N, C-alpha and C positions, 0 to 999 in steps of 0.2 A: 434789767428784771429784779423783781423783788423775789429773791430766791426762796425766803422762807414762806412767802404766801404762795408761791408756786408749789412747793412741797408738801404744805399744808392741804392743799386742794387734791387729796388722793385718798385712796382706799384706808379703811382703819388700820389694816396689817402695817401699812407704812407709814401713815400719820402719827399713830402714837409714839414710833420712834423718834419722828422729826420733833415732836412736842417734848420727849423726855430729853434727847441727846444734843439737839441743836438750838431749840428755843428755850430750854431751860425751864418749862413749865412745871408747877408743882405736881406731885404725885397724884393728887385727887383729879388734876385735868387728864393726864396720860393714861392713868388707870381705868377712866371711864372710856376714853377712846379704845384702849386696849380691849376692854370688854364686849365692845361692839363686834370685834373680829367673828363672834361665834353666830351673830344674827344679822350681819350685812357684808356685802361686797364678796371680796374673793374666799373668805373663810366660810361664809354661810353657802356658797355655791359648791365649794369643794366638800363640805360636811353632808349636804344633800345627796352627793354621788357616792356615798359609802354604801356597800351591800348590807343587809341584813345580818350575815355571818362575818362581818367585821372587816372584810376586805374592801378595796376599790378595784375596778374593773375585773374581778375574779382572779386576780394573781399577784404573786408576791413582788417580783421585779419586773415580770412581763405581763401585760393583760392576758386574760384567757383568750386562747385562740392564735396567740402570737406565733408565727411560723418564720420569721427572720427574713422574710421577702420585702419589707420596709423598713424604713430608720427606725431606730430605737425609740418606742412610744414612752411617753412621760406620765401615764395614767395609773398605773398599777399601785399597789399598797404603799410600797417602800417610798416611792416618789411623792404620794400625796401626803403620808406621814411628815416628810422632810419638810414640806412646804408648810403645812399647818404648824410644825413646832419652830420652823425658822420665823414665821410670821408673829409668834408669840401669843398663840391659842393657849388657854389655860387648859392643862390636861383633863381638869375634872369634866370638861364638856365631852370628853372621850371616855368616860367612866364605863369600864365593863370592855372596852376594846381591846386591851391587852389580852384579856381571857379569851375573847373571841378569836383572836388571831392564834393563840397557843392552841385551840381546838381545831380550827379551820384552814389555817394557812401554813403551806409548806413551800420551800424553795423548790424552784425549777430545777436545781442542781440536786441531784441525788434524792429529791424528795425529802429534804432535811427538814426539821422542824423549825419554825420561824425564829423564835427567840434563842434558840441555838446558834443562829447564824450559819455561813458555809465557807468557801474557801477564799472568797474575793475581798481584798483588804478593805475596797471602798464599801463595799455592801455591808461588810462587818461594822465598819465605823459609823455608818447611818444607823444600823440596827442596834448598836450600842447607845447612840443619843436617842434613838426613839424609844428604846426601852427604858432607860433610867427616866425619862421624861414621862411614860406611862405607867411607870411602877413595875414593870417586868423584871423577872429575875435574868439578867444579863452578865452576871459575873463572869461565867465562863468565857464571854467573848473578850472582856477585859484580860484575863489570864491568857486568851489566844493572841492577843496582840503582843504581850511580853515574850511570848514563845516563838514568835515568827518574825521578829526583827532581822533583817539582814545584817551583815558584817558592817556595812557602811552605816548603820544606825537608823534606817528608814524602811519602808516597806514597797513592795511591788506586787501588784494583783497577779502578775505574770509568774510568782514564785512556783506555782504548779506545773508551769511548763520548764522550770528550770532556770529561771531568772535569778541572777545573783547580786544584780545591782539595783539599788532602789529608785523608785520613779517618784517625781515631785507629785503629779497626782494623786497617787496612791498614799503617800506620805501625809499630804495634807488633810486628807479624808480620814486617815486613821487618827491623825492628831485632834480633829474636831471631835470624834467620837470620844477620845481619851478624856479630853478636856470636859466634856460634857458629863462623862461618868465621874470625874473627879470633883467637879463642882456639887454634883448631888451627893456622893457618897463619901467624899474624901481621897477616893482611890486608895490603892495598896502600894507597898515599896515598890512593888515589880511593875505597877502601872505606870506610877509617877516616873520612875526611871525610864520607861520606855518612851513616855511623852518627852522628856527632857533629850533623850538621844535623837528623836524624830525632829524636834526643834532645831538642835545643832546640824542636823543633816541640812535643813533649809539656809539657817543662817549662815554656815560655812560657804555657801554659793551665793549669799547676798539676795538669796530668794529668786534669783534669775539667771545666775552664770554657772557655766560648768566648771566643776572644780580642776579639772585636768588642763583647761585652756584659758578659763577667764572669760571665754565668749558666751554671748547670750544662749540659753537653751534652745530658743527657736523664738520666731517671731510672735507666736501667739502668748508669751508671756505679758504683752502688753495690749492684747486684745481683749478688752473688758466686755463682757456680757451678763446679764442678768435674765433668768435665773443662773447661778453659778453651776449646779448640778454637779457633775464629776470634774470638771474642767479646772486646771490650774491657772492662774495668772497671778501676778505680783498684787493687785487689788484683793483677790481673794485671799491669797496668803497674808497680806498685811491686815486683813478683817480678822483673821485668825488670832494674830499676835495682839491686836488691840483687846479681843476679848480675853485673852490669856493674861493681858496686862504687863506685857513684856516688851518695851520700846527698845530693843537693841540697836545700838549703833550701826551694827552690820547691815541694819535694813536702809540706811541712808539713801543709797543710789535707788533702791525701788521705790522709796517715798518721792524721790525726785521724778522717777517716771510717771508716777501717779499725779503729780503736781503738774506736770508737763501737759499732761492730756486734758486738763481743765480748759473749758472754753472761755472766750470772753465774758459772757453772761454769767460765769460761775457754775454752769452745769457740766456734766460729763455725757458723751454719746454713747449709745449702745453701738458696739462695734461687731458684734456677732450675735446670731441667734441659732439655736439647734433645730434641724428638722425633726419631724416626729409628732405624734399624735398628742394633743393636749387637751385637758379639760375646758380650758380657754385661756385667753393670752392674759399674762400679768404685768406686761411691760411694752415697750413701743418696739416697732421694727428697728432694724440696723440703720444707723445714719441719724436717727432722731435723738433729741435729749431725753436721757433715762433719769427719771426721779429716784429710782431704786439705786442704781449706780452712782447719783449725786449724793444721796443720803450716805452710802457706804464711805465714798472718797472724803466727802466734808467732814465726816466723823472721824476718820483715820487721820486727816490732817490736822484738825484741830487737837487730837489726842497726842501726836506726835509733836506738835509745836508747842506744846504746854507741858512736855516732859520735863 
């Protein structure tokens, strides 16, 4: 299979990254493709679903009317912003959205204001990243992360229930938010220290082992699936360290696991999909070659091998 040709034959949200990171196209090529996100394919479809009040599906984390009697839906505001940001949409396309959400969107948890975040580490990580992307004032969330680290250096969304040990899921999502904040603002000494401690929490475990026993945290660490959403696996974690520009040697075993999952034709298979309402599918069903996962994995291996 001509892997690059297969990857290029895709939505602009994916294609521009292939052109930039794998094909080595000049900026005028991939920037033109990236600009099409707002008017074609996934990006245009998701933008068209935005409510006049700035929200998606009438809710912050859950769609309006969600009662908990179905799997987690993926249509509300936070999930929609996550997707558009991760696909590379120019924030200028959503000019005015930050202000609309400040006026009209509140968290289902305690009716808290949207850009102030809430108590869930993952939600706060996404809100921090989405906020700096759209130009909202989210400095308070960055400060929140610095003040809510657990003694082992990471975070756990269950801290409100008394958890004192960090979670890889929560820690990775917190790190992504802090990195986005630092990239835009430079961060603060406290936020940079918090991000470093979270990275160390994952690296001390080789991205997939229990520190106490050295055994894998669970079989799901190699169950790759796109969209990543809140789930942790070594591909998702390695993608963070790629974005952070930190090819630490303690990742070597995790990188080997990613390499071992490559198929003979150079692709990676979708290994899991999440139940729950979506606006539309953005990747293939489980068991089929995934262009998104192949992009991420190939980009990571090229970066690692060139270090």
